[in-house]
C-alpha positions as CSV (number, residue, x, y, z in Angstrom):
1,M,147.2,60.5,118.8
2,P,145.8,62.1,121.9
3,V,148.4,63.1,124.5
4,I,147.3,63.4,128.2
5,D,149.3,65.7,130.7
6,L,149.0,63.9,134.0
7,G,149.9,67.1,135.8
8,I,146.8,68.8,134.4
9,A,144.5,65.8,134.7
10,F,145.4,65.3,138.4
11,N,145.3,69.0,139.2
12,I,148.9,69.2,140.0
13,K,150.0,71.9,137.6
14,D,148.4,73.4,134.4
15,K,151.2,74.1,132.1
16,A,154.3,72.2,131.1
17,D,157.4,74.4,132.1
18,R,159.6,71.4,131.3
19,E,160.9,69.3,128.4
20,H,158.2,67.1,126.8
21,N,158.6,63.4,127.5
22,V,155.9,61.2,126.1
23,I,155.2,57.5,126.9
24,I,153.2,55.8,124.2
25,L,150.6,53.2,125.5
26,S,148.4,50.8,123.7
27,I,145.3,50.4,125.9
28,S,142.3,48.4,124.7
29,N,143.4,48.6,121.2
30,R,143.7,52.4,121.4
31,I,147.0,54.3,121.3
32,I,147.5,57.3,123.6
33,G,150.4,59.4,124.9
34,I,151.1,60.3,128.4
35,L,153.1,63.5,129.0
36,V,155.4,63.1,132.0
37,D,158.2,65.1,133.7
38,V,160.9,62.5,133.2
39,I,161.2,58.8,132.3
40,G,163.0,57.1,135.2
41,T,163.8,53.6,136.2
42,I,161.7,50.7,134.8
43,M,160.4,48.3,137.5
44,D,158.6,45.1,137.7
45,I,156.0,45.3,140.5
46,N,153.9,42.4,141.7
47,D,150.4,43.0,142.9
48,E,151.5,41.8,146.4
49,E,153.9,44.7,146.7
50,L,151.1,47.3,146.3
51,E,149.4,48.9,149.3
52,K,146.0,50.7,149.4
53,P,146.3,54.3,148.3
54,P,146.6,56.7,151.2
55,S,143.6,58.5,152.5
56,T,145.0,61.8,151.4
57,I,144.1,60.9,147.7
58,S,140.7,62.3,146.8
59,Q,137.8,60.1,145.8
60,E,137.9,61.8,142.4
61,N,141.4,60.4,141.8
62,I,141.1,57.0,143.6
63,K,139.5,55.3,140.6
64,Y,142.6,55.8,138.5
65,I,145.0,54.2,141.0
66,S,145.3,50.6,141.8
67,G,147.8,51.0,144.7
68,V,151.0,52.5,145.9
69,K,154.6,51.2,146.6
70,R,156.6,52.6,149.2
71,L,160.1,53.7,148.1
72,E,163.0,55.1,150.1
73,N,162.2,58.7,149.2
74,G,158.5,58.6,148.7
75,L,155.6,56.8,147.2
76,L,155.2,55.3,143.7
77,V,151.7,55.5,142.5
78,H,150.5,52.7,140.3
79,L,147.8,53.8,137.8
80,V,145.1,51.8,136.3
81,P,146.0,51.8,132.5
82,E,142.4,51.4,131.2
83,S,141.3,54.4,133.3
84,L,143.7,56.7,131.6
85,I,141.6,57.0,128.5
86,D,139.0,58.7,130.6
87,L,141.5,61.4,131.7
88,R,141.3,63.1,128.2
89,D,137.9,64.8,129.0
90,R,139.0,65.5,132.6
91,Q,142.3,67.2,131.3
92,R,140.2,69.3,128.8
93,S,137.8,70.5,131.5
94,S,140.6,71.2,133.9
95,V,142.3,73.4,131.4
96,E,139.2,75.3,130.5
97,K,138.4,75.9,134.3
98,R,141.9,77.1,135.1
99,M,142.1,79.5,132.2
100,F,139.6,81.8,134.3
101,T,140.8,81.2,137.8
102,R,144.7,81.1,137.7
103,K,146.4,84.5,138.2
104,E,150.1,85.0,137.5
105,T,151.7,87.0,140.3
106,D,155.1,87.9,141.7
107,I,154.5,88.6,145.2
108,S,157.1,88.2,148.2
109,G,155.9,85.9,150.9
110,H,157.0,83.4,153.5
111,Y,156.4,79.8,154.4
112,C,156.6,77.5,157.4
113,L,156.4,73.8,158.0
114,S,155.2,73.6,161.5
115,A,154.6,75.6,164.7
116,D,155.5,74.6,168.2
117,N,152.9,74.6,171.1
118,E,153.4,78.3,171.7
119,G,152.7,79.1,168.1
120,N,156.3,80.0,167.1
121,A,157.3,79.0,163.5
122,A,160.4,79.3,161.4
123,W,159.3,81.4,158.5
124,L,161.5,81.2,155.3
125,P,161.2,83.5,152.2
126,C,159.4,82.5,149.0
127,R,157.9,84.1,145.9
128,V,154.4,83.4,144.9
129,L,154.5,83.1,141.1
130,D,150.8,82.2,140.5
131,V,147.6,81.4,142.4
132,S,144.2,79.8,141.9
133,L,141.4,78.3,143.9
134,G,143.1,75.1,143.9
135,G,146.7,76.0,144.8
136,M,149.7,78.1,144.0
137,K,153.2,77.9,142.4
138,I,155.9,79.3,144.6
139,M,159.7,79.7,144.3
140,M,161.7,78.8,147.4
141,E,165.3,78.0,148.3
142,S,164.8,74.5,149.6
143,H,163.4,71.3,148.2
144,L,160.2,69.9,150.1
145,N,159.1,66.4,149.9
146,I,155.6,65.8,148.3
147,G,153.0,65.5,151.0
148,T,154.7,68.1,153.2
149,S,152.2,70.4,154.9
150,V,153.0,74.2,154.7
151,I,151.6,77.5,155.6
152,I,152.1,80.4,153.1
153,S,152.0,83.9,154.5
154,I,151.7,86.8,152.1
155,Q,150.9,89.5,154.5
156,E,149.7,89.4,158.1
157,G,146.3,87.8,158.0
158,K,146.8,86.5,154.6
159,E,147.9,82.9,155.2
160,L,147.0,79.8,153.2
161,E,147.5,76.2,154.4
162,G,148.4,73.6,151.8
163,M,150.4,70.5,150.8
164,I,153.3,70.1,148.5
165,V,152.2,68.3,145.4
166,W,155.4,68.8,143.1
167,S,158.8,70.3,143.2
168,K,161.3,71.1,140.5
169,S,164.8,72.5,140.6
170,I,165.3,75.7,138.8
171,Q,167.9,75.4,136.0
172,E,170.9,77.6,136.4
173,Q,169.6,79.0,139.7
174,E,169.7,77.8,143.4
175,G,166.2,77.1,144.3
176,F,163.0,75.2,143.4
177,Y,159.6,75.8,141.8
178,T,157.1,74.2,144.1
179,G,153.4,73.4,143.7
180,V,151.1,73.8,146.8
181,K,147.5,72.5,146.8
182,F,145.3,74.3,149.3
183,T,143.7,72.3,152.1
184,D,141.4,75.2,153.2
185,P,137.8,75.0,151.9
186,P,137.2,76.8,148.5
187,D,135.1,79.6,150.0
188,V,137.9,80.4,152.5
189,V,140.5,80.3,149.8
190,N,138.4,82.5,147.5
191,E,138.2,85.3,150.2
192,K,142.0,85.0,151.0
193,I,142.9,85.2,147.4
194,R,140.7,88.2,146.8
195,K,142.8,89.9,149.6
196,I,146.0,88.7,148.2
197,M,145.3,90.1,144.8
198,E,144.6,93.5,146.3
199,I,148.3,93.8,147.1
């Protein structure tokens, strides 16, 4: 049966550095598998409990989402089951595209969450493990919530702005692998990445 990696299909990450957990679904008389990080609590959710998806979700992704439910530690995204069948082609094209754009690195850097009115920021160390036009994977000591805005600084003048889209603890180490999606326009990101790769 076809298995869809939601991380790839939704441009969150492009390889499974985790155990494989697959949910089997029967949709419109078709059987498909969904690759997920972990299978958590099973919940019954009424349509009345769902809110409109936030404006931060791209138009490209909005057709796959029927709504969101606010939880204590984040948002639960409710997917439209019938739309998942269309994700197979999207996943395939995403993998093909990223094969040529993602570069593995091991570069020391710093990140900050915000700056005060005088432009001062608390910079913390991190390591950039890979980078592409869409985002980067970094290793940091602290866990950051999904949706947190960050600035990643590689060297002076080589800063990239983005948003946390996933975070996973590193087994047998203190720290987290974190995915950052860039918020800068692609042409700006392309020029900054070119400079970063010159390091």
